[in-house]
C-alpha positions as CSV (number, residue, x, y, z in Angstrom):
1,M,108.9,-80.3,-34.7
2,D,112.1,-80.9,-35.5
3,A,115.2,-81.0,-33.2
4,F,115.7,-77.3,-31.8
5,P,118.5,-75.6,-29.9
6,A,117.8,-75.1,-26.0
7,E,119.9,-73.9,-23.2
8,A,120.8,-75.4,-19.7
9,Y,122.5,-74.5,-16.5
10,W,125.5,-76.4,-15.1
11,I,127.5,-76.8,-12.2
12,T,130.4,-76.8,-13.6
13,G,132.6,-77.1,-10.4
14,P,132.3,-76.4,-6.7
15,G,130.9,-73.0,-6.1
16,E,130.6,-72.4,-10.2
17,G,128.0,-72.6,-12.8
18,A,127.3,-71.7,-16.4
19,I,124.7,-71.5,-19.3
20,L,125.2,-74.2,-21.8
21,P,123.9,-74.8,-25.2
22,C,122.3,-78.4,-25.5
23,C,120.0,-79.7,-28.4
24,L,116.3,-81.3,-28.1
25,P,115.7,-84.6,-29.8
26,P,112.4,-84.7,-32.3
27,C,109.5,-85.6,-30.0
28,G,109.3,-89.2,-29.6
29,S,106.0,-91.0,-29.2
30,G,105.1,-91.1,-25.6
31,D,107.0,-87.8,-24.9
32,V,106.3,-84.3,-24.8
33,I,108.2,-81.3,-25.6
34,V,108.0,-78.2,-22.8
35,K,108.8,-74.9,-23.5
36,T,110.1,-73.2,-19.8
37,L,108.2,-70.4,-18.3
38,Y,109.4,-70.4,-14.8
39,S,111.8,-72.7,-12.5
40,A,112.5,-71.9,-9.1
41,I,116.0,-72.7,-6.9
42,S,115.7,-75.3,-4.0
43,R,117.9,-73.3,-2.2
44,G,119.1,-75.3,0.7
45,T,119.7,-78.7,-1.4
46,E,120.5,-76.9,-4.8
47,S,123.2,-74.6,-2.6
48,L,124.8,-77.8,-1.1
49,V,125.1,-79.3,-4.5
50,F,126.4,-75.9,-6.1
51,R,129.3,-75.8,-3.1
52,G,130.0,-79.6,-3.8
53,Q,128.7,-80.8,-0.7
54,V,126.8,-83.7,-1.3
55,P,128.6,-86.7,0.7
56,P,129.8,-89.3,-1.9
57,S,128.1,-92.1,0.0
58,Q,124.8,-90.0,-1.4
59,Y,125.5,-89.3,-4.9
60,Q,122.9,-92.3,-5.9
61,A,120.3,-91.0,-3.4
62,M,120.4,-87.2,-4.4
63,R,120.3,-87.9,-7.7
64,A,117.1,-85.4,-9.4
65,P,115.0,-87.3,-11.5
66,F,116.1,-85.8,-14.9
67,Q,119.7,-84.7,-13.6
68,D,122.5,-85.1,-16.3
69,G,126.0,-85.7,-15.3
70,D,127.1,-86.8,-11.6
71,F,128.3,-85.1,-8.7
72,P,130.4,-83.3,-7.5
73,A,130.1,-81.9,-11.3
74,P,129.8,-81.0,-14.0
75,V,125.9,-81.9,-13.1
76,K,122.4,-80.2,-14.4
77,Y,120.7,-80.3,-11.0
78,G,117.2,-78.7,-10.2
79,Y,113.6,-80.1,-9.6
80,C,111.1,-77.2,-9.8
81,A,110.3,-76.1,-13.5
82,V,106.7,-75.0,-14.9
83,G,106.1,-74.4,-18.5
84,R,103.9,-75.0,-21.8
85,I,103.7,-78.0,-23.9
86,V,104.8,-77.1,-27.5
87,D,104.9,-80.5,-29.1
88,G,103.4,-84.3,-28.4
89,P,99.9,-85.5,-28.5
90,A,97.5,-82.9,-30.2
91,D,95.3,-83.0,-26.9
92,R,98.3,-81.6,-24.7
93,I,99.9,-79.1,-26.9
94,G,99.6,-75.7,-25.0
95,Q,98.9,-77.6,-21.7
96,L,100.7,-75.8,-18.7
97,V,102.7,-78.3,-16.6
98,F,105.2,-78.9,-13.7
99,A,108.1,-81.0,-14.1
100,L,110.7,-82.2,-11.6
101,Y,113.3,-80.9,-14.3
102,P,116.5,-79.0,-13.9
103,H,116.9,-75.2,-15.0
104,Q,116.8,-75.3,-19.0
105,T,114.9,-73.0,-21.6
106,A,113.1,-76.5,-23.1
107,F,113.3,-79.8,-22.7
108,A,112.0,-83.3,-23.6
109,I,110.2,-85.9,-21.2
110,P,107.9,-88.7,-21.0
111,A,104.3,-87.4,-21.2
112,A,103.7,-88.8,-17.7
113,A,106.2,-86.7,-15.9
114,A,104.6,-83.4,-17.3
115,V,102.0,-82.8,-14.8
116,P,99.0,-80.4,-15.6
117,L,98.5,-77.5,-13.6
118,P,95.1,-77.4,-11.9
119,P,92.5,-74.7,-12.5
120,G,93.4,-71.7,-10.6
121,L,97.1,-72.3,-10.1
122,P,99.0,-69.7,-12.1
123,A,102.4,-71.0,-13.6
124,A,104.3,-68.4,-11.8
125,R,103.2,-70.1,-8.2
126,A,103.2,-73.7,-9.3
127,V,107.3,-73.4,-8.8
128,L,106.3,-74.1,-5.6
129,A,105.2,-77.5,-6.1
130,A,108.2,-79.6,-5.1
131,N,108.5,-77.6,-1.9
132,M,104.8,-78.1,-1.0
133,E,105.3,-81.8,-2.0
134,T,108.0,-82.4,1.0
135,A,105.5,-80.3,3.5
136,V,102.8,-82.8,2.4
137,N,105.0,-85.7,3.0
138,A,106.0,-84.3,6.5
139,L,102.8,-83.8,7.9
140,W,102.0,-87.1,7.0
141,D,105.4,-88.5,8.6
142,A,104.2,-86.4,11.7
143,S,100.7,-88.1,11.6
144,L,99.5,-84.6,12.9
145,R,96.4,-84.6,14.6
146,V,93.5,-82.1,15.5
147,G,94.5,-80.2,18.2
148,D,98.0,-80.3,18.3
149,R,100.5,-77.9,19.5
150,V,103.0,-77.3,17.1
151,A,106.0,-75.7,16.4
152,V,108.2,-75.1,13.0
153,V,111.6,-74.2,13.8
154,G,113.1,-72.4,10.7
155,A,110.7,-70.0,8.6
156,G,112.5,-71.3,5.0
157,V,110.0,-72.2,2.0
158,V,109.5,-75.7,3.5
159,G,109.3,-74.7,7.1
160,C,106.6,-71.9,6.0
161,L,104.8,-74.6,3.8
162,V,104.3,-76.8,6.8
163,G,103.0,-74.1,9.0
164,Y,100.5,-73.4,6.2
165,L,99.2,-76.6,5.9
166,A,99.2,-77.6,10.0
167,A,97.5,-74.3,10.8
168,R,94.6,-75.6,8.6
169,M,93.8,-78.6,10.7
170,P,91.1,-77.9,13.2
171,G,92.0,-76.6,16.6
172,T,95.7,-76.8,16.1
173,S,98.1,-73.8,17.9
174,V,100.9,-73.5,15.3
175,T,103.9,-71.3,15.8
176,L,106.5,-70.3,13.4
177,V,110.3,-70.2,15.0
178,D,113.0,-68.1,13.4
179,V,115.8,-66.0,14.1
180,D,114.6,-63.3,11.8
181,A,112.2,-61.6,13.2
182,G,111.1,-60.2,10.0
183,R,109.5,-63.4,9.1
184,S,106.4,-62.6,11.7
185,G,104.9,-60.9,8.9
186,T,105.1,-63.9,6.6
187,A,103.7,-66.4,9.3
188,A,100.8,-64.1,10.0
189,R,100.0,-64.3,6.0
190,L,100.0,-67.9,6.1
191,G,97.9,-68.3,9.4
192,A,100.7,-69.4,12.0
193,G,102.1,-67.8,14.8
194,F,105.5,-66.4,14.9
195,A,108.3,-66.2,17.7
196,T,111.9,-66.0,18.0
197,P,113.9,-69.1,19.6
198,A,113.8,-67.2,23.2
199,E,110.1,-66.6,22.8
200,A,109.0,-70.0,21.5
201,P,106.3,-71.8,23.1
202,G,107.2,-75.3,24.7
203,D,105.4,-78.5,25.5
204,C,104.9,-78.9,21.4
205,D,103.0,-82.3,20.6
206,V,104.9,-82.3,17.3
207,V,108.0,-80.3,16.1
208,F,109.4,-79.9,12.9
209,H,112.7,-78.7,12.0
210,A,113.8,-77.1,9.1
211,S,116.2,-74.9,9.4
212,A,119.4,-77.0,8.6
213,S,121.3,-75.8,11.7
214,E,122.8,-77.1,14.7
215,A,121.4,-74.6,17.0
216,G,118.1,-74.8,15.2
217,L,117.8,-78.4,16.0
218,A,118.6,-78.2,19.6
219,T,115.8,-75.5,19.8
220,A,113.4,-78.0,18.1
221,L,114.2,-80.6,20.5
222,S,113.7,-78.3,23.5
223,L,110.2,-77.2,22.4
224,A,109.1,-80.8,22.3
225,G,106.6,-81.8,25.3
226,F,106.6,-85.5,27.2
227,E,106.4,-88.3,24.2
228,A,106.5,-85.6,21.5
229,T,108.0,-85.8,18.2
230,V,110.6,-83.8,16.5
231,V,110.4,-84.3,12.9
232,E,113.6,-83.6,10.8
233,L,113.2,-82.3,7.6
234,S,117.0,-81.0,7.2
235,W,119.5,-82.0,4.8
236,Y,123.0,-81.2,6.3
237,G,124.9,-82.7,3.1
238,R,128.7,-83.4,4.8
239,D,128.1,-81.4,7.9
240,R,127.6,-83.4,11.2
241,P,125.6,-81.4,13.4
242,A,125.8,-81.9,17.4
243,I,122.5,-83.4,18.8
244,P,121.8,-82.6,22.5
245,L,120.6,-86.1,23.5
246,G,121.4,-85.5,27.2
247,E,119.5,-83.5,29.9
248,A,115.7,-84.1,29.3
249,F,115.7,-86.4,26.0
250,H,115.2,-89.4,27.5
251,S,113.3,-88.4,30.0
252,R,110.9,-86.8,27.9
253,R,110.8,-90.2,26.1
254,L,111.3,-88.0,22.4
255,I,111.1,-89.5,19.2
256,L,113.5,-87.7,16.7
257,A,112.3,-88.8,13.2
258,S,113.2,-88.1,9.8
259,S,111.1,-87.1,6.8
260,Q,112.7,-87.0,3.2
261,V,110.4,-86.5,0.1
262,G,112.3,-89.3,-1.9
263,A,109.7,-91.6,-0.7
264,V,106.1,-91.6,0.0
265,S,105.3,-91.6,3.9
266,P,104.7,-95.0,5.0
267,C,101.6,-93.9,6.4
268,R,100.4,-93.4,3.1
269,R,102.6,-95.2,0.8
270,G,100.2,-98.6,0.4
271,R,97.6,-95.8,-0.8
272,R,99.0,-93.1,-2.3
273,S,102.0,-92.9,-5.2
274,H,104.4,-90.2,-5.8
275,R,102.0,-88.8,-8.8
276,D,98.8,-88.9,-6.3
277,R,101.5,-86.8,-3.7
278,L,102.4,-84.3,-6.4
279,D,98.7,-83.8,-7.8
280,L,98.0,-83.0,-4.1
281,A,100.6,-80.4,-3.9
282,L,99.5,-78.6,-6.7
283,S,96.0,-78.4,-5.6
284,L,97.3,-76.8,-2.3
285,L,98.9,-74.2,-4.3
286,C,95.9,-72.4,-5.4
287,D,95.8,-70.2,-2.4
288,P,97.1,-66.6,-3.5
289,A,98.4,-66.4,0.3
290,L,101.4,-68.6,-1.1
291,D,102.8,-65.8,-3.1
292,C,104.7,-64.1,0.0
293,L,106.8,-67.1,-0.6
294,I,108.4,-65.9,-3.8
295,T,110.3,-62.9,-2.7
296,G,113.1,-62.7,-5.6
297,E,112.8,-63.1,-9.3
298,S,115.6,-63.4,-11.7
299,A,116.1,-64.0,-15.7
300,F,117.3,-67.2,-16.6
301,A,121.1,-65.5,-18.5
302,D,121.3,-64.4,-14.9
303,L,121.1,-67.6,-13.1
304,P,125.1,-68.4,-12.7
305,Q,125.7,-65.1,-10.5
306,V,122.1,-65.7,-8.6
307,M,123.2,-68.8,-7.6
308,R,126.7,-67.6,-6.5
309,T,124.9,-65.1,-4.7
310,L,122.1,-67.1,-2.9
311,S,124.8,-69.8,-2.0
312,A,126.8,-67.4,-0.3
313,T,124.0,-65.1,1.5
314,P,122.3,-67.2,4.3
315,G,118.5,-65.9,5.2
316,G,116.7,-63.3,3.4
317,T,115.2,-64.8,0.4
318,L,112.4,-67.4,0.3
319,C,111.7,-68.9,-2.9
320,H,113.6,-67.2,-6.0
321,R,112.3,-67.5,-9.2
322,I,114.0,-68.0,-12.3
323,A,111.8,-66.3,-15.5
324,Y,112.7,-67.6,-19.0
325,P,112.5,-65.7,-22.4
326,D,109.2,-65.9,-24.2
327,P,108.6,-68.1,-26.7
């Protein structure tokens, strides 16, 4: 296939973005060209990048796998793309794949980076794969056990997926905790309980924090029982949240642990690769119940305005999907 034009979404400055033209090279040996069907906005991280809030010390650590440009801007950032292979090895033409690629109408990547969707997973739901990978890593980091009492503070996409997975462990009692009482219906569809911070049950064995807020972190610490683990999934960018390490933090001998998807959890790193983890995440998305996490969809052409709106409006939206023009 000859080189052909494409379009990509770029963050052009703090709080500003634009769709710009690009041109894909002819498909090289070992590569594939993917026509994008859907992508998704990873709202927490992408909003921080959009607002120019990546700390300089984290410029290298926060690079996306196929990022173009550099922080703070101009930068092409994102990692939730699903599409169809249109050029490459003959046995892969037409394959539906997931890739950790930014928002772009078509792209060329190494064939190994285009991960086939498992049978039974629709392309429209597969945009949740990066978030599911984060949730899988979080459960590995927490060493969750049968019968654990679990709270997940922050019912965004990652928090909901953590709750969904934890609720499927035998004997666990899982409560999603959020200031938005409207998330109770989502929790029920995912098989978890729900509570506002004031009503949440304490004495938990494991607490996951995914609200990216100072108040949420304080709630997470307050719900942890004696010698419990609080797993911090939030990334705060330039913010420096106050952490309430007084009161009962020491007497309850709490463990505050970070979990981040860039590295496979230490407890699985010797036996699972990044690709193994992504394959697992995709297989776990075959449940139609997870469609409740996709709460909005916009056309690719509207992405600049959509990013401005989502970045400025806290709460409400879970996963916002971007649909691309038909091939």
